C-alpha positions in Angstrom: -46.9 11.2 4.0 -47.3 7.4 4.5 -49.1 7.8 7.7 -51.5 9.8 6.0 -51.6 7.3 2.9 -52.0 4.2 4.4 -55.7 3.9 5.5 -57.0 5.9 2.3 -55.6 3.3 0.1 -56.2 0.3 2.3 -59.9 1.5 2.6 -61.0 3.4 -0.2 -58.8 1.8 -3.1 -58.8 -1.9 -2.1 -60.9 -4.8 -2.9 -59.0 -5.2 -6.1 -57.3 -8.8 -6.2 -54.9 -10.1 -8.6 -56.2 -10.7 -12.0 -56.5 -13.7 -14.2 -55.0 -12.2 -17.2 -51.7 -11.7 -18.1 -50.6 -8.2 -16.2 -49.6 -4.9 -17.4 -46.1 -4.5 -16.7 -42.8 -2.5 -17.4 -41.6 -2.4 -20.9 -45.5 -3.2 -22.2 -46.7 -0.5 -24.6 -48.9 1.9 -23.0 -52.5 1.1 -23.2 -54.9 3.0 -25.0 -55.7 6.6 -23.6 -59.1 7.7 -24.2 -60.6 10.4 -22.0 -64.1 11.3 -21.3 -63.4 15.1 -20.6 -61.1 17.9 -20.4 -60.7 20.0 -17.3 -57.2 22.0 -17.6 -54.6 22.3 -20.1 -54.0 20.7 -23.4 -56.9 18.3 -24.7 -54.8 15.3 -24.8 -56.8 12.2 -26.1 -53.7 10.0 -27.0 -50.0 9.4 -26.0 -47.6 9.7 -29.2 -44.2 8.4 -29.7 -41.4 10.5 -29.4 -42.1 12.2 -26.1 -42.3 11.3 -22.5 -45.5 11.0 -20.5 -46.1 11.3 -17.0 -49.6 9.7 -16.5 -51.0 10.5 -12.9 -54.0 8.9 -11.1 -56.0 10.9 -8.7 -59.5 11.7 -7.1 -60.9 14.9 -5.2 -61.4 13.1 -1.9 -57.8 11.7 -1.7 -56.0 13.3 0.7 -52.7 11.9 -0.4 -53.1 12.8 -4.2 -54.0 16.4 -2.9 -50.6 16.3 -0.8 -48.9 15.5 -3.9 -50.3 18.3 -6.3 -47.2 20.8 -5.6 -44.5 18.1 -6.2 -46.1 17.1 -9.5 -46.4 20.5 -10.7 -42.5 21.3 -9.7 -41.6 18.4 -11.5 -43.5 19.4 -14.6 -41.9 22.9 -14.6 -38.4 21.5 -14.2 -38.7 19.0 -17.4 -40.9 21.8 -19.6 -40.7 20.9 -23.2 -39.3 17.3 -22.4 -42.1 15.7 -20.6 -46.1 16.2 -20.6 -47.9 15.3 -17.6 -51.5 14.2 -18.0 -53.4 13.9 -14.5 -56.3 11.6 -14.8 -59.3 12.0 -12.3 -60.7 8.9 -11.4 -62.4 6.8 -8.6 -64.5 10.3 -8.2 -68.2 9.5 -9.0 -69.9 9.5 -6.0 -71.4 5.7 -5.7 -75.3 5.6 -5.6 -75.6 9.0 -6.6 -75.9 8.8 -10.5 -73.9 11.9 -10.9 -74.5 13.2 -14.6 -71.3 13.8 -16.4 -71.8 17.3 -16.7 -72.6 17.8 -13.0 -69.0 15.8 -12.5 -67.3 17.8 -15.0 -68.3 20.9 -13.0 -67.5 19.8 -9.6 -64.1 18.4 -10.6 -63.3 21.9 -12.6 -64.3 23.8 -9.5 -62.0 21.5 -7.3 -59.4 22.0 -9.7 -59.8 26.0 -9.9 -59.3 26.1 -6.3 -56.3 24.4 -6.3 -54.8 27.3 -8.6 -50.9 26.8 -9.2 -50.7 23.8 -6.9 -52.2 22.0 -10.1 -50.2 23.3 -12.7 -50.2 20.6 -15.6 -52.8 19.0 -17.8 -56.1 17.7 -16.1 -58.3 15.2 -18.1 -61.4 13.2 -16.7 -61.9 9.2 -16.6 -65.5 8.1 -17.4 -67.7 6.8 -14.9 -66.7 3.2 -15.5 -63.2 4.3 -14.5 -62.0 2.9 -17.9 -58.8 4.5 -18.3 -57.6 3.5 -14.6 -58.8 -0.3 -15.1 -56.9 -0.8 -18.3 -54.0 1.3 -16.9 -53.6 0.8 -13.0 -55.7 -2.4 -12.3 -54.3 -3.9 -15.2 -50.9 -3.4 -13.6 -51.9 -4.5 -10.2 -52.1 -1.0 -8.8 -55.0 -0.5 -6.2 -54.1 2.9 -4.3 -54.3 6.5 -5.8 -52.1 8.7 -6.4 -50.4 6.4 -8.7 -48.1 7.3 -11.7 -46.7 5.7 -15.2 -43.8 7.2 -16.8 -43.9 6.2 -20.5 -40.6 6.7 -22.6 -40.2 7.9 -26.0 -40.7 4.2 -27.4 -44.1 4.6 -26.2 -43.6 1.8 -23.7 -44.2 1.9 -19.7 -40.8 2.8 -18.3 -42.2 3.1 -14.4 -45.1 2.8 -12.1 -44.9 4.0 -8.6 -46.0 6.7 -6.1 -45.5 10.1 -7.9 -43.8 11.4 -4.7 -40.9 8.8 -5.6 -40.6 9.4 -9.0 -37.9 12.0 -9.1 -34.7 9.7 -10.3 -36.3 7.6 -12.4 -37.8 10.7 -14.1 -34.6 12.3 -14.6 -33.1 9.0 -15.9 -35.9 8.3 -18.3 -35.5 11.9 -19.9 -31.8 11.4 -19.9 -32.0 8.2 -21.6 -30.0 6.4 -18.8 -32.8 4.5 -17.3 -32.2 0.8 -16.9 -35.8 -0.2 -17.7 -34.6 -4.1 -17.7 -33.3 -4.0 -14.6 -36.6 -2.2 -13.1 -38.9 -4.7 -14.8 -37.2 -7.6 -12.8 -37.6 -5.6 -9.5 -41.2 -4.6 -10.3 -42.3 -8.2 -11.5 -40.8 -9.7 -8.2 -43.0 -7.3 -6.2 -46.0 -7.8 -8.7 -45.7 -11.7 -7.9 -45.3 -11.2 -4.0 -48.5 -8.9 -4.2 -50.5 -11.6 -6.1 -49.7 -14.1 -3.4 -50.6 -11.6 -0.8 -53.9 -11.1 -2.7 -54.7 -15.0 -2.4 -54.4 -14.7 1.3 -56.5 -11.7 1.2 -59.1 -13.5 -0.6 -58.7 -16.3 2.0 -59.4 -13.6 5.1 -62.4 -12.7 3.4 -63.7 -16.1 3.3 -62.6 -16.6 7.2 -64.7 -13.3 7.9 -67.5 -14.7 6.3 -67.7 -17.6 8.4 -66.8 -15.7 11.6 -63.6 -17.7 11.9 -61.4 -15.6 14.4 -59.1 -18.4 15.4 -58.2 -19.0 11.4 -57.8 -15.2 11.3 -55.4 -15.0 14.4 -53.4 -17.3 12.5 -53.2 -14.7 9.4 -52.3 -12.2 11.6 -49.0 -13.8 13.1 -48.3 -14.4 9.3 -49.2 -11.2 7.9 -49.2 -8.8 10.7 -51.3 -5.5 10.0 -51.7 -6.6 6.6 -54.3 -9.2 7.6 -56.3 -6.4 9.3 -56.5 -4.5 6.4 -57.6 -7.3 4.5 -60.6 -8.0 6.8 -62.0 -4.7 6.0 -63.0 -6.0 2.8 -64.8 -9.0 3.9 -67.7 -9.3 6.3 -68.1 -5.9 8.0 -69.6 -7.2 11.3 -66.4 -9.6 11.4 -64.3 -6.7 10.7 -65.7 -4.6 13.9 -64.6 -7.6 16.2 -61.2 -7.4 14.4 -60.4 -3.9 15.3 -61.8 -4.0 18.5 -59.5 -6.9 19.4 -56.2 -5.9 17.7 -56.5 -1.9 18.3 -53.1 -0.5 20.1 -51.8 -4.1 20.2 -50.0 -4.8 16.5 -47.3 -3.0 15.1 -48.1 -0.7 12.4 -51.9 -0.5 13.5 -51.6 2.7 14.8 -54.5 5.1 16.3 -55.0 6.9 13.2 -55.7 4.2 10.9 -58.0 2.5 13.5 -60.0 5.6 13.5 -60.2 5.6 9.8 -61.3 2.1 10.0 -64.3 2.7 12.5 -65.3 5.4 10.2 -65.5 2.9 7.1 -67.3 0.2 9.3 -69.9 2.3 10.8 -70.7 3.9 7.4 -71.5 0.5 6.2 -75.4 -0.6 6.0 -74.9 -4.3 7.2 -73.2 -3.3 10.4 -75.4 -3.9 13.3 -76.3 -1.2 15.7 -74.5 -3.0 18.6 -71.4 -3.3 16.6 -71.5 0.5 15.4 -71.5 1.2 18.9 -68.6 -1.0 19.3 -66.6 0.6 16.7 -67.3 4.1 18.0 -65.9 3.2 21.5 -62.9 1.8 19.7 -62.5 4.8 17.6 -63.1 7.4 20.8 -60.2 5.2 22.5 -58.0 5.5 19.6 -58.6 9.1 19.2 -57.9 9.9 22.8 -54.7 8.4 22.8 -53.5 9.9 19.2 -50.2 12.2 19.2 -51.3 15.5 19.0 -49.3 15.9 15.6 -51.8 13.7 14.2 -55.1 14.5 16.3 -56.5 16.5 13.4 -56.8 13.5 11.2 -57.9 11.0 14.1 -60.7 13.6 15.0 -62.0 13.5 11.5 -62.0 10.3 11.0 -63.9 9.6 14.7 -66.2 12.5 13.5 -67.0 10.4 10.8 -67.6 7.5 12.5 -70.0 9.3 14.6 -72.0 10.5 11.5 -72.0 6.8 10.2 -73.4 5.9 13.5 -76.3 8.4 13.6 -74.7 10.8 16.2 -74.9 13.9 13.7 -74.4 16.6 16.5 -71.4 14.8 18.2 -70.0 14.6 14.7 -70.3 18.0 14.1 -68.6 19.0 17.4 -65.7 16.9 16.7 -65.1 18.0 12.9 -64.8 21.4 14.3 -62.3 20.1 16.9 -60.5 18.8 14.1 -60.5 22.1 12.2 -59.0 23.8 15.4 -56.2 20.8 15.5 -54.9 21.5 12.0 -52.1 23.9 13.2 -50.4 21.1 15.2 -50.5 18.6 12.5 -47.0 17.4 11.1 -45.4 17.1 9.0 -46.6 20.5 8.1 -46.8 20.1 4.1 -49.6 17.9 4.5 -51.8 20.9 6.7 -53.2 22.2 3.5 -54.5 18.8 2.4 -55.6 17.9 5.9 -57.6 21.3 5.9 -59.4 20.3 3.0 -60.7 16.6 3.9 -61.7 18.4 7.2 -63.6 20.8 5.1 -65.2 18.5 2.7 -66.2 16.3 5.5 -68.2 18.8 7.3 -69.7 20.0 4.1 -70.9 16.2 3.5 -72.4 16.1 7.1 -74.5 19.5 6.2 -75.7 18.3 3.1 -76.9 15.0 4.4 -78.4 16.9 7.2 
């Protein structure tokens, strides 16, 4: 799952750096929970003490979120009567489209209906300002989805992390054997490291604005692939030069990730035509070198890069090829999520004309 999860976190859910306010952490009371709409299950608009809650954040466009739906349903069933799972749809209003609340609710409801029993838990909506995810996730320094919080019977945050890794914490929290203080120490240490990384990310953004590749190269030696991710949040034309320079030359910067970065950059309106062509060449080279077990995802990202560069006919051919490659994708349990991602990508191409 991590290989699929990483580029989406880095590109779509990035750009939120350390906050000046005191961060939300383990042992703090759960923040207010005022939802903007209800999609499935109980109409939960507050979290009451005396009960364990799993609060999870997701979006319809997020492949890793889709991949974890069945696991979240399994845990909800396993602890039926002992926990309440509330899944918050967030970061899902299309930017620049002014989608109405009614249209948004209808779109998300249709998506959830298509998932059937894969989403066997309560589902609610965040508002168009992402209020819940801001006061929960952002406040806790969590910048990627899916993300889950476990609230214990005292109404405090007992655990925060990726829902695919919460089996043991949830078991112990339900059994009241969870060492909250020990986890808080570990979590806070990680949060401090994250804030330090955020400071370095800010420096990289400034380097990108100045076109300072020499200083950036020094950051790559210090940070490795994380420096490449950080560059995606700065000047987009500089970022094109970064992926051109480092594609295939840095541990952790796999071909699929580079294709996803190229797709992100060609869609940016401030990227020059020349740099879009450069990004396409990088994407094509990486797509061509991708292991067949990952080629479906690389093809989908390469198709998005083509579309972003205005090569719509080529993009349609490649997205169709991506659909053919899904049967070879590994791990197999992610195939349905990849298939949905590819289908949604093709639909977006057709809608845009």
